N, C-alpha and C positions, 0 to 999 in steps of 0.2 A: 470711316462714318462711325459715331459713337452715337447708340441707341438710347436715349433716355427711357426710364419706365411710363409707366400709368397711361399716358396718351401717345406713347410710341413715337416720340417725336425724333428724327434723324438730325443729328448735329454733327456738323464737319469736323474733324480731326484739327483743323486749325482755327474751330469757331473760338472766339474771344481772344485771339492771341494777335490779333491785327491792333496791335499798341499805335495807333494814331500819336504822334507827339503833340502834347498839350500846346495849347497855344500861350501859355504863361509859364515862368518859371516855377518850379517847384519849391515851397517851404522847406523840403527836406534839403535843398542844395542851397538857397539864397540863405535862409535863416544862421546856418552854421558857420558859413563864411562870414557873414557880418558879426556874429558872436567872438569868432575868432580874432578878426580884425580888432575889433572893441577892447579884447582882452591883450591883445599884442602891444596897443595904444596905451591901455591901462598900465599894464606891466613896465612898460617903458618911462610912462612919466612916474611910476613909483620908482624906479633905479635911479633915475637921476634926481629925483625929485628928493624931500626928507624923509619919505617913508624908509629909504634904503634897502630896498630889496635888490636880492643879487643877480644879474644876468640870466645865469641858468634856470633859477628860480621862478623868475618872469616868463619864459620861454616855457617852461612846464604849467605856469598856470596859464598861457594862452592856450595851450593842448587840453588841459585839461577844464575849462569853463566851459567849452561847449557841450563836454561830454555830463558835466554838470546838468547843464538844460537839458539835453536829451533824455534824461530821467524823469523829467516833469511831462514827456509824451507833447513837447510843445512844437519840434518839428513835424509830427503826424496828424497832431489835432488841428482841428480849424478852432475857430472862435475869434471874439470881436477883439478891440485893442487891450481893452480893460482886461481881459481872460489871461492874453497874453502879456501883460505888465505883471500880473499876479504871479505867475510862473515864473518870471525872470527875478522878480523880487524874493520869491521864498529862497530862490537859489542865492543870491545874495546876503540871506539872512545866516544861510548854512555854511557856506564855504568857509567864511572866516575862523572858524573853529578848526578845520584838517590844514587851514592853511598856516595859524599859530604852532600846531604840532609840527607840521612839516618844517618849517623855519629853524624852531628849536631843535629840531633832531640835527638840521644842517648847521646848526651852530652859526646861525646868521638871524638869531630872534628877533621877531617885528611885534612893537606894540599894538596891544588889541586895537586902539583907535586907527593904525596905520594899516591893517590889516581889512577893517569896517569901510576904512574910506576907499580903498581899493576895489573892494567887493561890489560897494555902492555905487562908485563912478563906474564900471563896468557895466554893472545893471543899468545905469541912466544912459549910458551911450546903448546898449542894445534895445532899450525900451524906445529912445528915440529913433532909431533905426525901423523900429516897427511900424512906428507911425509914423515914418515919412512914405514907406512900403502901402502901408493902409490908404494913404492920401493920394498915392499913386494910383492903386488899384480903382478907389472909387470914381478917379476922373478918366477911367477907362485906358489909359496908358495898356498896350497887349504884352509888355515883357515883364509883367509884375503881378504875383498872384499869390496871398497867404494862404488859400484852401487847397486841400488835397484832392486830384481829380478821382473820383471814386468809379469803381467798376464794379456794378451792382447788379444783384439779382434782384426783383421786386416779388415781395413776398404779401401775402392776404387772400381774402376774398375774390371772386371775378370782377365784384363792383367794385370793391376798393381799391384794387390795383389799378383797374381803368381810372377809377379818380384820381390816385396819386399820378399817374402816367401824363394825365389831363392839366395836372398841376405843375407837374414839370416842364411840359411845353408851353403852358403860359409865363412861367418864373423863367424861362430862359435859362435853367439851371446847368449850365456849361460845364459845373464840377462833378457831374455825373454822366456816366455812359451807363444806360440800362442795357444788358446784355441777355436778359431773360426773364421769366415770373414763373413763380411757383404758387399754384393757388388751391384753396381747399374744397373746392366745388367745381361743378363742370358746367356753371352758367359760361356766358359768352363773354370773352376777354381779350380787347386789344383795342388798338394794333398793338402787338408788343414785337419791339425791335429784338426779336431771337425766340428761342424756343419757350415753350411751356409745359410745364409738368403739373399733376395733379397730386396733392398730399404733401404735407408737411416733411414726410420722412424723406423726401427725393430732393429737398432743397439743398443739402450739402453737394450730393452729387451733380447737382445741376451746377453749382456754384464752381466746383472744382473744373467741368467739362467746360462752362465759359470762359474758367480761368479769373472769376471774381476775386474783387481781396474784401466785398463786403455785401449784407443784403440791406434791404431798405423795405422794413416792414411797414405796413399799411394796417393799422387795426380795424377791427370789425367785431361786432358781437359773435359771430360765426366762428371765431376763433377760438379752438380749445386752451384754455390756461394751461392745462397740464401737458398737454402739445408743446403749446410754446415754449414752456421750459423744458422740455427735453429737446427743442429745436435748440434753445440757445446752448445748453449743454455742448451737443454735437458741433456749434459755431465754435464756442471754447475751443473746443479738442482741434478743430480744423483750422485753428489758428485765424477765422474769418470777422471780420468788424460789424457791428450790427447798429444800425441806424434805424429811429422808430419816427414815423412822422406823425407829428401829434394833431395835424389839422387845427391847431389853435392859433390864433393872431390876433393882438402882438404876444409874442412870446411870454413867459412867466417871468417873474423880477430876476433880476440880475443873482448869482448865488446857487441857482439850479444848475443842474446837468444838463444844459440845453444849449443851442446854439441857433443862428440864422444861417444858412448856408445857401445864396443865390435866392433869397427871399423867400427860401422854405424852410419852415418851422421844423425843427428837429430834433429830438434826443437822441444822445449817445450812450449806448450799454456798456459802461467799462466790463473788459475782461477780469475774472476771479484774479486776486492777488498771489494765488498759488499755483499760477501761471507764469509770475513774475520772479525777477531774481533776488527778490526778499525772501521768497520762500525756500530757493536754494539756501540762503544766508541762515535761515532757521535751522534746516536740516543741518549743518556744519555745526551750527550752536549747539544743538539737541545733544550730537554724539559729541563734542566736548565736555558738554556740561554732565553726561551721564558718566563717561568716563572717569572726570574727577570726583565725582557722587562714590562711583564704585571703589574707587582707591579709598576716600573717608568713610564708607560705611562698611568696609570688607570685617574688620572685628566684628560689628554687629550683628552681619549676615552670618558670620561664623556662628557667634553664640545662638541667634536664631536657630540655624539649621542643627544644633548639638540639642537644644530643648526639643526640636519636632521628632528627632531619631527617638528621645528618651522617652516623649509623652506616649507615642503609640510606633507600632512595627510599621516598618517600611521607611522608603526612602526621605532622604531630607527637603529634596526638592521634586516638584510635579512639572511633567514638561507633555506640551500638549500641541497640536499642529492646530494653527490657526492660518487667517486668512488676510494678507496685508495688500498693501497697494496694488491696485490693477490686478487682482485677484491670484497674487503671487501665493504661496505657502511658506510657512515657517514655522519653526518649534519656537513654541513660547515659555518662558521658566516663570514659576513661581514656589513659593514656599507652600507645600504640601498643608492643605488644612483639612483632609479629608482621610477617613480611613483607606489601606490600600486594598485596591481591586472593587472599586466603586463602581467599575463600568458593569460589571454584571450585575449588580442591583438596579440601576437605572430603570430598568423597563419595569420590574415591581414597583417604583414609586410613580410611575407613570401618570395614575390618577391622581397622585397628591400635588401635580405640576402647578405652582400658583399665577405662572406666567403667560402674556398674552401673546400671539403672533408665534415664530419658530422658537423662542425663547424656552430653559426650562429652568425653573427655580421654585425651591420651598421655604419657607420662611423658617421655618423648625427642622431642617433636614437633617435625619438622624445619622448622616455618613461624617458629618462633620466633627473631629476632635473635640477635647476640654480647649486646649491651646489653640487649635484653629478657629474657633470662635472669636477670641479675643485678636488674633492675627488679622481677621478678616473684620472686625470692627476698627482697628488702627489702620486698617489696609497695609500692614507691615508687609503681608505675605506677597505683595505685589513689586517689594524692591528688588528683586531678580531680575526683573524687565526692565532694569537699566541696563543690564547686557544686551537685551534686544534693540533697545535704542544705539548702545553705542556700535553695535554691529551694523546699524540701520535699517533694521528691519522694523521697529516702530519708533515712535515719536514722544516725548515727552507729554505733549498735547494732541487730542485727536479724537476719533471715533471709537467706539469701544471695539477691541479685538473680536471679529467675529469666527466662531465654528463652522467648517465647511456645510456641516450638515443643515447649517443656517442659511448660507450662503444659497445652497441647491433650491429654496424656497423663496429666494429673493425675485422680484418683480423688476422691471428694467429701473424704475423710479428709486427704488432701494438699494440696486445695486451702484448708485451713483456715490453712496458711501464710500465706496472703495476706491474713489479717485485719490485719495490721501492716505499716507501711513495712519495707522491707528495709534492711538495712545494709552500713555499709564494713566493719566487722566482726563477728562474732556467735560462738554457741556453735559453729558448724560450723568457724570458724575457728583458734580455739584449741583444737579438739580434733582435729584432723588434718588441717583442709582436705581436698585432693585425695586423700588417704590412706583418706577415710572411704569407707564403703559407700552407696548411695543409700537404703538403710532407716536405717541409724544418721544419716544427714544429715535426713532426713525427722523422725526423733523428738528430734534437737535442736533444730528446728525448730520443732515443735508446742510441745516444752517451754517454749522462750522465749516463745512466744503466750501459753500459758496461764498460765504463771506469771512473766513480768514483773515486776520490783521497780528500784527505785532501785539497791539492792543487787546484785543480778543483773547490772546494766548496768556498775556500777563493778569488779564481780569479772572480767566479760569485758574488760573496757578494759586492766586489769592485767594480765591474762594473754595479751594481744594482745601487748605489749611483748616478752614472754618468746616467745612463736609466733614473732613477726617477726626476732626475735634468732636463734632456732635453724633457724628456715627450713622447718619439719617440714612437708611436704605441698604446698610451693609449686613448682607447675611447671606 
């Protein structure tokens, strides 16, 4: 028996694991097979026709096409036919470029129009098969279904969860199996087909005990926004999907992140991109760029190091322990901008601290050397951090590297900024650096953690050039 907290509900160890086979074929099984067949047919026609695709490349295309579509989430996400057609159409626009590069490398180059015709033709076949499946599902055929069967825990107040369960029963939502409920109050809630716990902090534990794959949130004014945000972070870390019952009918216009599953209007909260493969690619690119930059900037770093030694006594480089991703410690490198043995004088300057929160900043810090002020204004003192990036301890773009003493003062919400690697630059730097308040700095870091994207990184890098040239907040 597994005993869940707060209400003391005892859950059998096998609870939630009696996986009854769904009465429909899952999209994750039907659609990949159909897409592979469409790609095989398209490749065969391209081989025999005027496009001139080689048989080996046709087989490779048939294998790669379903993989490309899987990156859009079409095999695991529900949605109307127009949403699925958009996902397949996106792949049809992207695939021709790598296809042209591959055929050129194999010395069997295709014409651009030929590659486009192959991709579009395969996409048309895939969209047609989806339309046929959707039509069959609408007519009640028991062997076809495009929506996943979600095993969910209902979340909300006792009243909103009760209303949600009633709505599920009225809609006949066969694609949901409610395994339990997590409520924020002690009011009557039921009937719930499973255990019930109190407090959002118990939701992840309940979902794991019931072997759920998603939570279904029923909004209510009594739900605290900050607690919901913490719940979402926990669900992301646990790999659980979040669905929100909107209670709005009809649904918003197409183009919103919404869908209608079993006549139940829902919103799907997408997982942050930092948990996807694209962030792994960012990390690899970070290390490669940092290594190349170190090689290119080695003469400049050597000259700056000599200048630091000539300007004041002490080592050329400053090393200090910082806190990285997931609370790991590492040694961060910078060019020294202060006089040696500054740690012993910090206590005497405590009253002059101009920063808020756990930060320590003085605009006219007497410990900074003449050359150090110039290095800070131009941000050249941070160039050695490229070594930390090359070693995988930091990123080119990310939250500000934190001191261990600062992290000791973090509350649970602020600790969320440690979910990614710290960066040489970030939203904090391009938005004012030391001129920012502690609260504003934290807000920007949390925004970066939750909203990371390639576009955001490129935007920050572009703004960094302007920020460095202006020197705002650099002291």
